[in-house]
C-alpha positions in Angstrom: -22.1 31.8 -84.3 -21.9 35.0 -82.7 -20.7 34.8 -79.2 -22.8 36.1 -76.3 -20.8 38.6 -74.1 -20.0 37.7 -70.6 -20.2 40.5 -68.0 -17.9 40.1 -65.0 -20.1 39.9 -61.7 -19.9 43.3 -59.8 -19.5 41.3 -56.7 -16.5 39.0 -56.6 -18.3 36.8 -54.1 -20.8 35.7 -57.0 -17.7 34.9 -59.2 -16.3 32.8 -56.5 -19.4 30.8 -56.0 -19.8 30.3 -59.9 -16.3 29.0 -59.9 -16.9 26.7 -57.1 -20.0 25.3 -58.6 -18.6 25.0 -61.9 -15.8 22.9 -60.4 -18.4 20.9 -58.3 -20.5 20.2 -61.4 -17.5 19.0 -63.4 -16.1 16.8 -60.7 -19.5 15.1 -60.2 -19.9 14.6 -64.0 -16.4 12.9 -64.1 -17.5 10.4 -61.2 -20.8 9.7 -63.2 -19.0 9.4 -66.6 -16.4 6.9 -65.1 -18.9 4.7 -63.5 -20.8 4.6 -66.9 -17.5 3.8 -68.7 -15.9 1.2 -66.4 -18.7 0.0 -64.4 -21.7 -0.3 -66.9 -19.5 -0.4 -70.0 -22.0 2.0 -71.6 -20.0 4.2 -73.9 -23.1 6.1 -75.0 -23.7 7.2 -71.5 -20.1 8.2 -70.8 -19.8 10.0 -74.0 -22.9 12.1 -73.3 -21.6 13.0 -69.9 -18.2 13.7 -71.1 -19.8 16.3 -73.5 -21.6 18.0 -70.7 -18.4 18.3 -68.8 -16.6 19.8 -71.7 -19.3 22.2 -72.3 -19.0 23.5 -68.7 -15.2 23.6 -69.1 -15.4 25.9 -72.1 -17.5 28.3 -70.3 -15.3 28.2 -67.1 -14.0 31.7 -67.9 -10.9 33.2 -66.2 -13.0 35.8 -64.6 -14.3 33.1 -62.4 -11.1 31.2 -62.0 -9.1 34.6 -60.9 -11.7 34.9 -57.9 -11.1 31.4 -56.7 -11.5 30.9 -52.9 -9.0 28.2 -51.5 -7.2 28.5 -48.3 -9.8 31.0 -46.7 -12.9 29.1 -47.8 -14.6 28.5 -44.5 -16.3 25.4 -45.6 -13.3 23.7 -47.2 -12.9 20.1 -46.0 -16.4 19.9 -44.5 -18.0 16.4 -45.0 -21.4 14.9 -44.0 -21.9 11.5 -42.2 -24.1 10.2 -45.0 -21.2 10.3 -47.2 -19.6 7.3 -45.5 -22.8 5.1 -46.1 -22.7 5.0 -49.8 -22.3 1.1 -50.2 -23.0 0.6 -53.7 -21.8 2.2 -57.0 -25.4 3.2 -57.6 -25.4 5.2 -54.4 -22.2 7.0 -55.4 -23.6 7.7 -58.9 -26.9 9.2 -57.6 -25.1 11.2 -54.9 -23.0 12.9 -57.6 -25.8 13.3 -59.9 -27.6 15.2 -57.2 -24.4 17.2 -56.6 -24.2 18.1 -60.2 -27.9 19.2 -60.3 -27.6 21.4 -57.2 -24.4 23.1 -58.6 -26.0 23.7 -61.9 -29.0 25.3 -60.3 -26.8 27.7 -58.3 -25.0 28.5 -61.6 -28.3 29.2 -63.2 -29.5 31.5 -60.6 -26.5 33.7 -60.5 -25.8 33.9 -64.3 -28.9 34.9 -65.8 -28.0 38.5 -66.6 -24.1 38.3 -66.6 -23.5 35.0 -68.5 -26.7 34.1 -70.1 -25.1 31.3 -72.4 -23.7 29.6 -69.3 -27.1 30.0 -67.6 -28.7 28.3 -70.7 -26.2 25.4 -70.8 -26.5 24.8 -67.1 -30.3 24.6 -67.2 -30.1 22.3 -70.2 -27.6 19.8 -68.7 -29.4 19.9 -65.3 -32.7 18.6 -67.0 -30.7 16.1 -69.1 -29.0 14.6 -65.9 -32.6 13.7 -64.6 -33.2 11.6 -67.6 -29.7 9.9 -67.4 -30.3 9.0 -63.9 -33.2 6.8 -64.8 -31.3 5.3 -67.7 -28.3 4.3 -65.6 -30.5 2.9 -62.9 -32.3 0.8 -65.5 -28.9 -0.2 -67.1 -27.6 -1.2 -63.5 -30.8 -3.2 -63.0 -30.0 -5.0 -66.3 -26.3 -5.7 -65.2 -27.5 -7.2 -61.9 -30.1 -9.4 -63.6 -27.3 -10.8 -66.0 -25.0 -11.4 -63.0 -27.7 -13.6 -61.4 -28.2 -15.3 -64.8 -24.5 -16.1 -65.1 -24.7 -18.1 -61.9 -27.9 -20.1 -62.7 -27.4 -23.8 -63.2 -31.0 -25.0 -62.8 -33.8 -23.3 -64.6 -37.5 -24.2 -63.6 -40.1 -24.0 -66.3 -43.6 -24.1 -65.0 -46.7 -26.0 -66.3 -50.2 -26.1 -65.3 -50.5 -27.3 -61.8 -53.1 -27.0 -59.0 -50.4 -26.2 -56.5 -48.0 -24.3 -58.7 -47.3 -21.3 -56.4 -46.3 -23.9 -53.6 -44.0 -26.0 -55.8 -42.3 -22.9 -57.1 -41.8 -21.7 -53.5 -40.2 -25.1 -52.6 -38.0 -24.9 -55.5 -37.0 -21.3 -54.7 -36.2 -22.2 -51.1 -34.0 -25.2 -52.5 -32.0 -22.8 -54.5 -33.5 -22.2 -57.9 -32.4 -18.7 -59.3 -34.4 -18.5 -62.4 -38.2 -19.3 -63.1 -40.0 -19.3 -66.4 -43.8 -19.0 -66.4 -45.2 -21.2 -69.0 -48.9 -21.5 -69.1 -51.1 -22.7 -72.1 -54.5 -23.1 -70.5 -55.8 -20.4 -68.2 -57.3 -17.2 -69.6 -55.3 -13.9 -69.5 -56.8 -12.6 -66.2 -55.8 -15.9 -64.6 -52.4 -15.9 -66.1 -51.7 -12.3 -65.0 -52.9 -13.1 -61.4 -50.7 -16.2 -61.3 -47.8 -14.6 -62.9 -47.8 -11.7 -60.3 -47.8 -14.0 -57.5 -44.9 -16.0 -58.9 -43.0 -12.8 -59.8 -43.5 -11.6 -56.2 -42.1 -15.0 -54.9 -39.0 -14.6 -57.1 -38.4 -11.2 -56.0 -38.2 -12.3 -52.3 -35.6 -14.9 -53.2 -33.6 -12.6 -55.6 -34.3 -14.9 -58.4 -35.2 -14.0 -62.0 -38.8 -14.4 -63.3 -39.2 -15.0 -66.9 -42.4 -15.1 -69.0 -42.6 -17.5 -71.8 -43.9 -15.9 -75.1 -46.2 -13.3 -73.8 -44.5 -9.9 -73.7 -47.8 -8.4 -72.8 -48.0 -10.3 -69.5 -44.2 -9.8 -68.9 -44.7 -6.1 -69.0 -47.9 -6.2 -66.8 -46.2 -8.1 -64.0 -42.8 -6.3 -64.5 -41.1 -9.6 -65.1 -37.3 -9.9 -65.4 -37.5 -11.0 -69.0 -39.1 -13.0 -71.7 -38.5 -16.4 -73.3 -39.0 -16.9 -77.1 -39.3 -19.8 -79.3 -38.1 -20.0 -82.9 -41.6 -18.9 -84.2 -42.1 -16.1 -81.8 -41.5 -12.4 -82.1 -38.1 -11.3 -83.5 -35.6 -10.5 -80.8 -35.1 -6.8 -82.2 -38.9 -6.0 -81.7 -39.0 -7.7 -78.1 -35.9 -5.5 -77.1 -37.7 -2.4 -78.3 -40.8 -3.2 -76.4 -38.9 -4.4 -73.2 -36.0 -2.2 -72.9 -32.3 -2.9 -72.4 -32.5 -4.0 -68.8 -34.7 -6.9 -69.4 -33.5 -10.5 -70.3 -34.4 -12.2 -73.6 -34.0 -15.9 -74.0 -34.5 -18.0 -77.1 -35.0 -21.7 -77.7 -32.7 -23.2 -80.2 -32.6 -26.5 -82.1 -29.8 -26.4 -84.3 -26.4 -24.5 -84.8 -27.9 -22.0 -87.0 -30.5 -21.0 -84.4 -27.8 -20.7 -81.9 -25.7 -18.3 -84.0 -28.7 -16.2 -84.8 -29.7 -15.9 -81.1 -26.1 -14.7 -80.4 -26.0 -12.2 -83.3 -29.5 -10.8 -82.3 -28.3 -10.0 -78.8 -30.2 -12.7 -76.7 -29.1 -13.0 -73.2 -29.3 -16.8 -73.0 -30.4 -19.8 -75.0 -32.1 -23.1 -74.5 -30.7 -26.0 -76.6 -32.8 -29.0 -77.0 -34.7 -31.2 -76.7 -32.0 -33.4 -75.5 -34.1 -36.3 -74.5 -37.7 -37.0 -75.3 -39.9 -34.4 -73.7 -43.5 -34.6 -72.7 -43.7 -30.8 -73.0 -42.5 -30.8 -76.6 -43.6 -34.1 -78.0 -43.5 -32.8 -81.5 -39.7 -32.3 -81.5 -37.3 -35.0 -82.1 -34.4 -35.2 -79.6 -31.2 -33.8 -80.7 -29.0 -35.8 -78.4 -26.0 -35.2 -76.2 -23.3 -35.0 -79.0 -25.3 -32.1 -80.7 -25.6 -30.4 -77.2 -21.8 -30.5 -76.8 -21.4 -29.0 -80.3 -23.8 -26.4 -79.6 -22.2 -25.4 -76.2 -18.9 -25.1 -77.9 -20.3 -22.8 -80.5 -21.6 -20.1 -78.1 -20.5 -18.0 -75.2 -23.9 -17.3 -74.1 -25.4 -19.0 -71.0 -27.0 -22.1 -72.5 -29.4 -24.5 -70.8 -29.8 -28.0 -71.9 -33.5 -28.7 -72.2 -35.9 -31.7 -72.9 -36.9 -34.5 -70.6 -34.2 -33.6 -68.0 -34.5 -35.4 -64.6 -32.5 -37.0 -61.9 -31.9 -40.2 -63.8 -30.6 -39.1 -67.1 -28.7 -36.0 -66.0 -25.7 -38.3 -65.2 -25.4 -39.0 -68.8 -24.2 -35.3 -69.2 -21.6 -35.5 -66.4 -18.7 -35.1 -68.9 -20.0 -31.6 -69.7 -18.2 -28.8 -67.7 -20.4 -26.1 -65.9 -23.6 -27.8 -67.2 -26.7 -25.8 -67.1 -30.2 -27.5 -67.5 -33.9 -26.4 -67.8 -36.5 -28.8 -66.2 -40.2 -28.8 -66.0 -42.0 -32.0 -65.2 -39.1 -33.3 -63.0 -39.8 -30.6 -60.3 -43.6 -29.6 -61.0 -44.7 -33.1 -60.8 -42.5 -34.2 -58.1 -43.8 -35.5 -54.8 -41.4 -33.4 -53.0 -40.3 -30.4 -55.2 -37.7 -29.1 -52.5 -36.0 -32.5 -52.3 -35.7 -33.0 -56.0 -34.7 -29.4 -56.7 -32.0 -29.7 -54.0 -30.8 -33.0 -55.5 -30.6 -31.6 -59.2 -28.6 -28.6 -57.9 -26.2 -30.9 -56.0 -25.7 -33.0 -59.0 -24.9 -29.9 -61.2 -22.5 -28.8 -58.7 -20.6 -32.0 -58.8 -20.6 -32.0 -62.5 
């Protein structure tokens, strides 16, 4: 490809500011790249940002470097108080993304006639950084959700109840960190209204809100994820609809189900039913020995499900780091706060 000629700026001050802003943009990109690489473990993001950094490096010509201002730079070493209040990696990422965008805008304005190729590259990268900001924020949101998921020991699954919102509130106050909305009787308008209320409650307690089966309702209320049964939508399609930041769980009833869920990229699984369940009467219990086998076959967060309550959970006390999912034990309890608290304490002692 024929190279586009670069005309040295007639004013060396312009060369100085182009040099300074190329340095500024590349430094900011390096910060962004390293967070994506080491913080988010997203090689696709880090490779893209690295490419932008290399493109700018190729066009950091000597005509700019030779005019570099260092010891006589009047603004050298000046900082701003807001730089000290960036408390999260996301704050640092956004600050450096903004820094890159500002630097690239300066480069665009001062290279339109003298270095049109650099001007074009700076403009292209600037617009692309706007897109990657959203992708990184979404990815960070997904990381945070999965960190909460890892620490969940008690999973509350709802069922139709007149006082459902109150019951869920008590469970959240007692320490539940993940709630699945499962409703088979209300119409869709009623389901969406109720799901919005429960999602809002979960958000206040920094707990995950998952919708059973209905991706449309999950999207409508901005749920944290979806739970799918064996006969529900394929995981790949669910992921395409929900995006990478959302959580996908899958019910499993045998070792093949568990392996499939893991291979498909599910974030967690339910294993069961362990005991006879009022919710899933058509399924035969798989038993404790099968639960142990299933847990040994996966690294995914796995919740034992099916007929779980305070009386039979002690039968599982030989299982380390036990996670359970419950429905009737809490939903139909006369004191959902106390029941939830007791279950969480039993799991901590396990």
